[in-house]
C-alpha positions in Angstrom: -21.3 9.1 -64.6 -20.6 11.5 -61.8 -18.0 14.3 -62.0 -15.2 12.4 -60.4 -15.5 9.5 -62.9 -15.6 11.9 -65.8 -12.5 13.8 -64.7 -10.6 10.6 -64.0 -11.5 9.2 -67.4 -10.3 12.4 -69.1 -7.0 12.4 -67.1 -6.5 8.7 -68.0 -7.0 9.5 -71.7 -4.5 12.3 -71.6 -1.9 10.0 -69.9 -2.5 7.3 -72.5 -1.8 9.9 -75.2 1.1 11.5 -73.2 3.3 8.5 -73.3 3.4 8.3 -77.2 4.0 12.0 -77.3 7.2 11.7 -75.2 8.5 8.5 -76.6 7.3 9.1 -80.2 8.7 12.7 -80.2 12.1 11.3 -79.4 11.9 8.7 -82.1 10.8 11.2 -84.7 13.6 13.6 -83.7 16.1 10.8 -83.9 15.2 9.8 -87.4 14.4 13.3 -88.8 16.9 15.3 -86.8 14.5 18.2 -87.0 12.6 19.9 -84.2 9.8 21.2 -86.6 9.1 17.6 -87.6 8.9 16.6 -83.9 6.6 19.5 -83.1 4.3 18.6 -86.0 4.1 15.0 -84.8 3.3 16.1 -81.2 0.7 18.6 -82.5 -1.1 15.9 -84.3 -1.2 13.7 -81.2 -2.3 16.6 -79.0 -5.2 17.3 -81.4 -6.2 13.7 -81.4 -6.1 13.6 -77.6 -8.2 16.7 -77.3 -10.7 15.1 -79.7 -11.0 12.1 -77.5 -11.2 14.1 -74.3 -13.9 16.5 -75.6 -16.3 13.6 -76.1 
C-alpha cells in the first residue's frame, strides 16, 4: 500500500468510529443523564478506534 491508501484507510476507520461516538454518546446521555457516563463511553470508543488505526 502506498501512503495515500494508508492515510485514506485510517481516516475511513476514524469516520466509522466517529458516527457511533456522536450518536451513542447522545443515547448514553439520554438514559444515564450523566456527562461522566457519556465521556467514559466515548473514551472507550476512542481507545478502540486508536487501536484499529495503529495497526
